[in-house]
C-alpha positions as CSV (number, residue, x, y, z in Angstrom):
1,M,-18.8,16.9,-5.6
2,T,-16.6,14.3,-3.9
3,I,-17.4,11.4,-7.0
4,S,-15.9,14.3,-9.8
5,L,-13.1,14.1,-7.6
6,L,-12.7,10.6,-8.1
7,D,-13.7,9.8,-11.1
8,H,-11.1,12.7,-11.9
9,A,-8.6,11.1,-10.3
10,R,-8.9,7.8,-11.8
11,S,-9.2,9.2,-15.2
12,L,-5.6,11.3,-14.7
13,I,-4.5,7.4,-13.0
14,N,-5.0,5.6,-15.7
15,K,-3.6,8.2,-17.9
16,L,-0.3,7.5,-15.6
17,E,-0.3,11.1,-14.2
18,Y,-0.1,10.0,-10.6
19,E,1.1,13.4,-9.3
20,A,-2.6,15.1,-10.6
21,A,-4.5,12.4,-9.6
22,L,-2.7,12.8,-5.6
23,Q,-3.6,16.7,-5.9
24,F,-7.4,15.5,-6.3
25,I,-7.4,12.7,-4.6
26,T,-5.8,15.1,-1.4
27,R,-9.4,17.0,-1.7
28,I,-11.6,14.2,-1.5
29,P,-12.5,13.9,3.0
30,E,-10.4,11.3,4.0
31,D,-13.5,9.3,5.1
32,E,-14.4,8.6,1.9
33,R,-11.2,8.3,-0.1
34,D,-10.7,5.4,-1.9
35,I,-7.4,4.3,-0.2
36,D,-5.9,1.7,-2.6
37,M,-5.7,4.3,-5.0
38,H,-4.0,6.9,-2.9
39,L,-1.8,4.4,-1.7
40,E,-0.8,4.0,-5.3
41,C,-0.7,7.5,-6.1
42,L,1.4,7.6,-3.1
43,L,3.6,5.4,-4.1
44,E,4.6,6.1,-8.0
45,C,5.1,9.5,-6.1
46,G,8.0,8.1,-4.4
47,Q,6.1,9.7,-1.2
48,T,7.1,6.4,-0.1
49,E,6.9,7.3,4.1
50,E,3.2,8.7,3.3
51,A,1.9,5.9,1.8
52,A,4.0,4.0,4.9
53,T,1.7,6.1,8.1
54,L,-1.1,5.6,5.2
55,L,-0.8,1.5,5.5
56,R,-0.1,1.7,9.5
57,N,-3.4,3.7,10.4
58,I,-5.7,1.9,8.5
59,P,-7.4,-0.1,11.6
60,D,-8.0,-3.5,9.2
61,K,-5.8,-4.0,6.1
62,T,-6.7,-6.3,3.9
63,S,-3.8,-8.7,3.2
64,K,-2.7,-7.0,0.0
65,Q,-2.1,-4.1,2.2
66,H,-0.4,-5.8,4.4
67,M,2.0,-6.8,2.1
68,A,2.6,-2.9,1.1
69,L,3.5,-2.7,3.7
70,A,6.3,-4.7,4.7
71,Q,7.9,-3.7,1.6
72,L,7.7,-0.1,3.5
73,E,9.5,-1.5,6.9
74,T,12.2,-3.2,8.3
75,G,13.4,-5.8,9.6
76,K,11.3,-7.4,11.7
77,Q,8.7,-5.1,11.7
78,A,8.8,-6.5,7.8
79,V,8.9,-9.8,8.4
80,E,5.1,-9.4,11.1
81,E,3.6,-7.6,8.4
82,Y,4.2,-10.3,5.4
83,Q,2.9,-12.9,8.3
84,K,-0.3,-11.1,8.7
85,G,-0.8,-10.7,5.5
86,I,-0.2,-14.5,4.9
87,Q,-2.7,-15.1,7.7
88,K,-5.7,-13.1,5.3
89,T,-5.4,-14.4,2.6
90,Q,-5.4,-17.9,0.1
91,D,-3.5,-16.7,-3.0
92,I,-0.5,-19.4,-3.0
93,N,1.4,-16.4,-5.2
94,E,1.2,-14.3,-2.7
95,I,1.8,-16.6,0.7
96,T,5.4,-17.8,-1.7
97,D,5.8,-14.2,-2.3
98,A,5.5,-13.0,1.3
99,N,7.9,-16.1,1.6
100,C,10.4,-15.4,0.0
101,A,10.9,-12.1,1.0
102,I,10.8,-12.9,4.1
103,A,13.8,-15.5,4.0
104,E,15.7,-12.2,2.3
105,I,14.6,-10.3,5.2
106,W,16.4,-13.1,7.5
107,L,19.5,-13.4,4.9
108,T,20.1,-10.0,4.8
109,D,18.5,-8.0,7.6
110,L,17.8,-10.5,10.9
111,W,21.1,-12.8,10.5
């Protein structure tokens, strides 16, 4: 049953029906959910606090998950998440984007 819920949620996401997909995702047991899919739906539905909570509770985040959490945080917390993401990636574009975001935070929030 879980696989069919996950497949149905993916199908809805492909149709850009994020709210409907989110209803299916939340019915999947937490340990079997696709975290990135869940995150995408939360963000597309404007549920940023729920998305931040989901990301904060991931014990071993990927670089992309650190970067996503950094965008939802402010000030020093955002900078710390970007730095953690930079440490976990080899993608020059991710590193460049993160460094630009850090510079912007320092110029606007931490000056």
